[in-house]
MIFIKE-824160 format. One line per 2 residues: number of its first residue (from 1); their letters; for each residue x, y, z of N, C-alpha, C, O. Coordinates in steps of 0.2 Angstrom, whole numbers. Layout:
N
NUM	a	X:Y:Z:X:Y:Z:X:Y:Z:X:Y:Z; ...
This chain:
235
1	me	129:157:69:129:149:64:126:143:69:122:138:67; 130:144:75:127:138:80:117:136:79:114:131:78
3	kk	115:145:80:109:145:81:106:140:76:103:135:76; 108:145:70:104:140:63:105:132:62:103:128:57
5	sk	110:131:67:111:124:66:108:121:70:107:115:68; 105:123:75:100:119:80:93:119:75:89:115:74
7	ig	94:125:75:85:127:71:84:121:65:78:120:63; 88:119:61:89:113:58:89:108:60:85:104:58
9	ti	93:106:64:92:98:69:84:99:73:80:94:75; 83:104:73:76:103:78:70:103:71:64:101:72
11	lg	72:105:65:66:104:58:68:97:58:63:93:59; 73:95:57:73:88:55:70:85:59:65:81:57
13	fl	72:84:65:67:80:70:61:80:68:58:75:67; 59:86:68:50:86:68:49:84:63:43:82:63
15	il	52:83:54:49:81:49:49:74:50:44:70:48; 57:71:53:55:64:56:49:61:58:46:56:56
17	ai	46:65:65:40:65:70:35:63:65:33:57:64; 33:68:60:28:69:58:26:63:51:20:61:50
19	fi	34:61:47:33:55:46:32:48:49:28:44:46; 35:47:55:32:43:59:25:43:61:21:38:59
21	fi	22:48:66:15:49:66:11:46:59:7:42:61; 11:49:53:8:48:46:7:40:46:3:37:44
23	yl	12:39:47:14:31:44:10:25:50:8:19:49; 9:28:56:7:24:62:1:26:63:-3:22:66
25	ft	-1:31:60:-9:32:60:-14:30:53:-20:29:54; -10:29:49:-12:28:44:-12:20:44:-18:18:42
27	av	-7:16:46:-5:8:47:-13:8:52:-18:4:50; -13:11:57:-16:8:62:-26:9:59:-30:5:61
29	rd	-27:16:55:-32:17:54:-36:12:48:-42:12:47; -31:8:44:-32:4:37:-34:-2:42:-40:-5:41
31	li	-29:-3:47:-30:-11:49:-38:-12:52:-41:-16:50; -39:-7:57:-47:-6:61:-52:-5:56:-58:-7:57
33	sl	-50:-2:50:-56:-3:44:-57:-10:41:-62:-11:38; -51:-13:41:-52:-20:37:-55:-25:43:-58:-30:41
35	gn	-54:-24:50:-58:-27:56:-66:-26:55:-70:-30:58; -68:-21:50:-75:-19:52:-77:-19:45:-81:-15:43
37	ae	-74:-23:39:-76:-23:34:-83:-25:33:-87:-29:36; -85:-19:25:-93:-22:25:-92:-28:19:-88:-28:14
39	ti	-98:-32:20:-99:-36:17:-102:-35:9:-108:-32:9; -100:-36:3:-101:-34:-4:-104:-40:-7:-102:-46:-7
41	ds	-109:-38:-11:-113:-45:-14:-109:-47:-22:-109:-43:-27; -108:-53:-22:-105:-54:-29:-110:-55:-35:-109:-57:-40
43	et	-116:-53:-33:-123:-53:-40:-122:-46:-42:-123:-45:-48; -121:-40:-37:-122:-34:-39:-117:-30:-39:-117:-25:-42
45	ln	-110:-33:-35:-105:-27:-34:-105:-19:-31:-102:-14:-33; -111:-21:-24:-113:-15:-23:-109:-10:-18:-109:-9:-12
47	ir	-103:-6:-24:-98:-3:-21:-101:5:-24:-103:5:-29; -100:10:-21:-101:16:-23:-97:21:-20:-98:27:-21
49	ed	-93:18:-15:-89:26:-13:-81:23:-11:-79:17:-10; -77:27:-10:-69:24:-9:-68:26:0:-72:28:4
51	gi	-63:24:0:-60:24:8:-64:18:12:-62:18:18; -67:14:11:-71:11:15:-67:3:13:-66:2:7
53	sv	-67:-2:18:-66:-8:17:-72:-14:16:-76:-15:20; -70:-17:11:-75:-22:9:-73:-31:9:-67:-34:10
55	eg	-77:-32:9:-76:-41:8:-81:-45:4:-87:-44:3; -78:-50:2:-86:-54:-1:-84:-61:-6:-79:-60:-10
57	df	-87:-65:-6:-84:-71:-12:-86:-70:-19:-91:-68:-21; -81:-73:-24:-83:-69:-30:-80:-75:-35:-75:-79:-33
59	yy	-83:-76:-42:-79:-81:-45:-77:-79:-51:-74:-84:-54; -78:-73:-53:-75:-71:-58:-68:-66:-59:-69:-60:-58
61	ls	-64:-68:-61:-59:-62:-62:-53:-64:-68:-51:-69:-70; -53:-57:-69:-47:-58:-76:-43:-64:-77:-45:-66:-72
63	ng	-39:-67:-79:-34:-74:-80:-28:-71:-77:-25:-75:-74; -25:-64:-77:-19:-60:-77:-21:-54:-76:-27:-52:-78
65	pv	-17:-50:-73:-17:-42:-74:-18:-41:-80:-16:-43:-85; -24:-34:-79:-26:-31:-86:-19:-24:-88:-18:-22:-94
67	fs	-17:-23:-82:-10:-19:-84:-7:-17:-77:-10:-18:-72; -1:-15:-78:4:-14:-72:8:-7:-73:9:-5:-79
69	mk	9:-4:-67:12:2:-66:19:0:-62:19:-3:-56; 25:3:-66:32:3:-62:32:8:-59:30:12:-62
71	ht	36:9:-53:37:15:-48:45:15:-49:48:10:-49; 47:20:-49:54:22:-48:56:28:-45:53:32:-44
73	in	63:28:-43:66:35:-41:70:39:-45:76:37:-44; 69:44:-48:70:46:-54:72:43:-61:76:45:-65
75	gl	67:37:-60:69:34:-66:73:28:-66:73:24:-70; 78:28:-60:83:23:-62:83:17:-54:86:11:-53
77	ip	79:20:-48:79:14:-42:74:11:-44:70:15:-48; 72:5:-43:65:4:-43:62:3:-37:65:-1:-33
79	tg	54:7:-35:54:4:-28:47:-1:-28:45:-3:-23; 45:-4:-34:39:-7:-33:36:-8:-40:37:-4:-45
81	te	32:-12:-41:27:-14:-47:18:-15:-45:16:-18:-40; 14:-12:-49:7:-12:-45:3:-16:-51:3:-14:-57
83	yy	0:-22:-49:-2:-25:-53:-11:-25:-53:-14:-28:-48; -15:-23:-57:-19:-23:-58:-27:-29:-63:-28:-29:-69
85	fm	-30:-31:-59:-34:-36:-63:-40:-35:-62:-41:-33:-56; -47:-36:-65:-54:-36:-65:-58:-40:-62:-58:-45:-64
87	lf	-62:-37:-57:-66:-41:-55:-73:-42:-57:-76:-36:-57; -76:-46:-59:-83:-47:-62:-90:-48:-55:-90:-50:-49
89	sn	-95:-46:-59:-99:-48:-53:-101:-56:-58:-99:-58:-64; -107:-59:-54:-109:-65:-56:-110:-66:-63:-108:-71:-66
91	dl	-115:-61:-65:-118:-59:-71:-113:-57:-78:-114:-60:-83; -108:-52:-75:-103:-52:-79:-105:-44:-83:-103:-41:-88
93	sk	-110:-42:-78:-112:-35:-81:-107:-27:-77:-105:-22:-80; -106:-29:-73:-102:-24:-68:-94:-28:-68:-93:-34:-70
95	ci	-90:-23:-67:-83:-25:-65:-80:-18:-60:-83:-12:-58; -72:-21:-57:-71:-17:-52:-64:-17:-54:-63:-22:-57
97	fv	-59:-12:-53:-52:-14:-54:-50:-19:-46:-53:-18:-41; -45:-24:-46:-43:-27:-40:-33:-25:-41:-31:-27:-46
99	ra	-30:-23:-36:-24:-21:-36:-22:-29:-29:-23:-30:-23; -18:-34:-35:-15:-37:-31:-9:-40:-33:-6:-37:-38
101	de	-5:-45:-29:-1:-47:-32:2:-51:-39:-1:-56:-38; 5:-52:-45:7:-51:-50:3:-58:-52:-2:-58:-56
103	dy	5:-64:-48:1:-71:-49:-4:-73:-45:-5:-79:-42; -8:-67:-43:-14:-68:-40:-18:-70:-41:-22:-72:-37
105	ae	-20:-71:-48:-26:-74:-53:-28:-83:-51:-33:-86:-50; -19:-84:-50:-19:-92:-49:-23:-94:-43:-28:-98:-43
107	df	-19:-90:-37:-22:-93:-30:-30:-91:-29:-33:-93:-24; -32:-84:-34:-38:-84:-32:-43:-91:-37:-49:-92:-35
109	yk	-42:-94:-44:-45:-99:-47:-46:-105:-42:-50:-109:-41; -38:-105:-39:-36:-112:-34:-42:-114:-28:-43:-119:-26
111	ev	-45:-104:-26:-48:-105:-22:-55:-106:-23:-59:-108:-18; -57:-104:-29:-65:-106:-32:-64:-112:-33:-69:-115:-30
113	di	-61:-115:-35:-62:-122:-38:-62:-128:-32:-62:-134:-33; -60:-124:-26:-60:-130:-20:-67:-130:-15:-68:-125:-11
115	pn	-70:-136:-16:-76:-137:-11:-75:-136:-5:-69:-136:-3; -80:-135:-1:-80:-136:6:-82:-142:9:-84:-147:5
117	ae	-82:-143:14:-85:-151:17:-91:-152:15:-92:-159:16; -96:-148:14:-101:-151:11:-102:-153:3:-107:-156:1
119	gr	-96:-150:-1:-95:-149:-7:-99:-145:-11:-102:-146:-17; -100:-138:-7:-102:-132:-10:-96:-128:-12:-90:-129:-10
121	yy	-98:-124:-17:-94:-118:-18:-95:-111:-16:-100:-108:-18; -89:-109:-12:-92:-101:-11:-87:-97:-13:-85:-93:-9
123	ga	-84:-98:-20:-80:-94:-23:-73:-92:-18:-71:-96:-13; -69:-87:-20:-62:-86:-17:-65:-79:-15:-69:-75:-18
125	hl	-62:-78:-8:-64:-74:-3:-60:-65:-5:-53:-65:-5; -63:-60:-5:-57:-56:-6:-58:-48:-1:-62:-43:0
127	kg	-53:-49:1:-54:-42:5:-49:-36:6:-43:-37:7; -53:-28:7:-48:-25:5:-51:-17:6:-56:-15:8
129	ri	-45:-13:4:-49:-6:3:-52:-2:-1:-47:-1:-5; -58:1:-3:-58:4:-9:-55:10:-10:-56:14:-6
131	re	-52:11:-15:-49:18:-16:-51:20:-24:-53:16:-28; -49:27:-26:-50:31:-32:-44:27:-36:-39:26:-33
133	ld	-46:25:-45:-41:24:-48:-36:30:-50:-38:35:-52; -28:29:-49:-26:35:-51:-25:38:-58:-24:34:-63
135	sk	-25:46:-58:-27:47:-65:-23:46:-69:-25:46:-75; -15:44:-68:-11:40:-72:-11:34:-76:-10:33:-82
137	ik	-15:30:-69:-17:23:-72:-21:23:-75:-22:20:-80; -28:28:-73:-33:29:-78:-31:28:-85:-32:23:-88
139	re	-26:34:-85:-26:36:-92:-22:29:-97:-23:28:-103; -17:25:-92:-14:20:-95:-20:13:-97:-19:9:-101
141	as	-27:14:-93:-30:10:-94:-36:12:-97:-41:8:-98; -37:17:-99:-44:20:-104:-45:17:-110:-51:17:-112
143	gy	-41:13:-113:-43:10:-119:-46:4:-118:-49:1:-122; -44:0:-110:-46:-5:-110:-54:-6:-106:-58:-10:-106
145	in	-54:1:-103:-60:6:-102:-65:4:-106:-71:1:-105; -62:8:-109:-68:10:-115:-71:5:-118:-77:5:-119
147	dl	-67:-1:-119:-68:-8:-121:-74:-12:-119:-79:-13:-123; -73:-14:-112:-77:-14:-107:-83:-11:-109:-88:-15:-111
149	qs	-84:-4:-108:-89:0:-110:-94:-1:-114:-100:-2:-113; -90:-3:-120:-92:-5:-126:-97:-10:-126:-103:-9:-129
151	eg	-95:-14:-124:-98:-21:-123:-103:-19:-118:-105:-25:-116; -106:-15:-115:-110:-15:-110:-109:-17:-104:-114:-19:-100
153	it	-102:-17:-102:-100:-19:-94:-100:-14:-92:-97:-10:-95; -103:-12:-84:-101:-6:-81:-95:-8:-79:-93:-14:-78
155	vl	-89:-1:-76:-85:-2:-74:-87:4:-67:-90:9:-68; -84:1:-61:-87:4:-55:-83:11:-54:-77:12:-55
157	sn	-89:16:-52:-87:22:-51:-90:25:-44:-94:22:-41; -87:31:-41:-91:33:-36:-93:43:-40:-93:48:-38
159	gt	-94:39:-46:-99:46:-51:-94:49:-53:-94:50:-59; -87:50:-50:-83:54:-54:-78:51:-54:-75:52:-59
161	ef	-73:46:-51:-67:43:-53:-69:35:-51:-71:33:-46; -67:31:-58:-64:25:-55:-61:22:-50:-57:25:-48
163	ly	-64:17:-47:-63:13:-41:-59:6:-42:-58:3:-47; -56:5:-37:-52:-1:-37:-52:-4:-31:-51:0:-26
165	ld	-52:-10:-30:-52:-14:-22:-44:-17:-22:-42:-21:-25; -41:-14:-16:-33:-14:-15:-33:-22:-9:-35:-22:-3
167	it	-32:-26:-13:-32:-32:-8:-25:-34:-4:-23:-39:-1; -21:-27:-6:-13:-28:-3:-13:-22:3:-8:-19:5
169	tk	-19:-21:6:-20:-17:10:-16:-18:16:-12:-15:19; -18:-24:18:-14:-27:25:-6:-30:23:-2:-31:28
171	fq	-4:-29:19:3:-28:18:4:-23:17:10:-22:19; 2:-17:15:3:-11:15:5:-7:22:10:-4:22
173	ci	-1:-9:28:-2:-8:32:4:-10:37:6:-6:41; 7:-19:36:13:-19:40:18:-16:36:21:-12:40
175	lr	20:-15:32:26:-11:28:27:-3:31:32:-1:33; 22:-1:31:20:4:35:22:7:41:26:11:43
177	li	18:0:46:23:1:52:29:0:53:32:3:58; 33:-6:49:41:-8:49:43:-1:47:47:1:52
179	ta	43:4:42:45:9:40:44:16:46:47:21:46; 38:15:51:39:18:57:43:17:60:47:21:63
181	fg	43:12:61:47:8:66:55:9:64:59:11:69; 57:9:58:64:9:55:65:18:58:70:20:61
183	ll	60:21:56:63:29:55:63:30:64:68:34:66; 57:26:68:60:29:74:66:27:78:69:30:83
185	va	68:21:74:76:18:77:81:23:74:84:26:78; 81:24:68:87:30:65:86:35:68:91:37:71
187	tv	79:39:70:78:45:74:82:44:81:86:49:84; 82:40:83:86:37:91:94:37:90:99:39:94
189	li	96:33:84:104:33:83:105:40:83:110:43:86; 102:45:78:105:50:75:106:56:83:110:60:84
191	ii	100:55:87:100:58:94:106:56:98:109:61:101; 108:50:98:114:47:101:120:52:98:124:54:101
193	lv	119:52:91:127:54:89:127:61:90:133:64:91; 120:66:89:120:73:91:123:76:96:127:80:95
195	kf	120:72:103:121:72:109:129:70:112:131:72:117; 132:65:108:137:64:111:145:65:106:151:64:108
197	kg	142:68:100:147:71:96:152:74:99:151:79:102; 160:72:98:163:75:101:165:74:109:169:77:112
199	tt	162:69:110:165:67:118:166:59:117:165:56:112; 169:58:122:171:50:124:167:46:127:168:40:128
201	el	161:49:131:157:44:135:155:39:134:155:35:138; 152:38:127:149:32:126:154:29:119:152:23:117
203	gd	161:32:117:165:30:114:169:25:116:170:20:112; 172:26:123:174:20:125:171:12:126:173:7:125
205	gl	164:15:128:161:8:127:161:6:121:165:1:120; 159:8:115:157:7:109:163:5:104:163:2:98
207	gs	169:8:107:175:8:102:174:16:96:178:21:97; 169:16:92:168:23:88:159:22:88:155:18:90
209	fk	159:28:85:151:31:82:151:27:75:145:26:73; 154:26:72:155:24:65:150:20:63:146:21:59
211	pi	148:14:67:144:8:66:136:12:66:132:11:62; 136:16:72:130:18:73:126:23:68:120:24:67
213	gi	132:27:64:130:31:59:128:28:53:125:32:49; 131:23:50:130:19:45:122:14:46:118:13:41
215	ia	122:12:53:116:9:54:110:13:50:107:11:45; 110:21:55:106:26:54:104:27:47:98:29:46
217	vi	110:26:43:111:30:36:107:25:31:105:27:26; 108:18:33:106:12:30:99:12:31:95:12:26
219	li	97:12:38:88:12:40:84:17:35:80:15:31; 87:24:37:85:30:32:82:29:26:77:31:24
221	la	88:25:21:87:23:16:82:19:13:78:21:8; 82:14:17:77:9:17:71:11:18:66:10:14
223	cv	70:16:23:63:20:24:60:23:18:54:22:15; 65:28:15:65:31:11:61:25:4:55:24:4
225	vs	64:23:1:63:18:-3:55:14:-2:50:13:-6; 56:12:4:48:11:5:42:17:6:36:16:6
227	mf	45:23:7:40:28:8:39:30:2:34:33:3; 42:28:-5:41:30:-11:37:25:-14:33:26:-19
229	yt	38:19:-11:32:14:-13:24:14:-10:19:13:-13; 25:16:-4:19:16:-1:15:24:0:9:24:1
231	mt	18:29:0:16:36:-2:9:36:-4:4:39:-1; 8:34:-9:3:37:-12:-4:32:-11:-9:34:-14
233	fl	-4:26:-6:-7:24:-4:-8:25:3:-10:21:7; -7:31:6:-9:34:14:-15:37:15:-17:36:21
235	f	-18:40:11:-24:42:12:-30:41:5:-36:43:6
């Protein structure tokens, strides 16, 4: 029985270590990608593949989200809402979905309408990672996509899947780094509890291990919520 318990403990720590590594790796990978973003042209929206980071100055965005997608755990605990806008090329013949905060259109047009010191307008600067539109979201947006295509507007794809520009990538990276750190701290606290369980070696100094256990549980629960929210944006 004790052997099975040890195996279960080792597996538990191994799973935590895997999640920590994945979250650190993907966060660092995306931050590096953002630092090497390719410039895209607002005239042609020359985007043909997912997984790359791009940036450019644009002038035309839908006035608000064209649709949103709520995420929950078991339909009860909300873990976040995704908002999708539509970004158009200068001649309005092409467009791509953009994932951003709910009120992003207001910030976008504030930037578009502000001239530089020379009185020139350069549009709003967008920077993020190109991703494939999730099948569930694509179904939700199918009517909107069909309407655009019937008007002769090309919705950008990589040939098989529709694409979107995720300008929340940097925020997602920071959230993943925080999640990885939270899991790491929780793991250390659990190791302390396991190592010194049944002894008073640390109990005399701390008075009780109960606060350590409570903090570990809170950290893990917070990380689980974050993981549900960020899981689909890892790869």
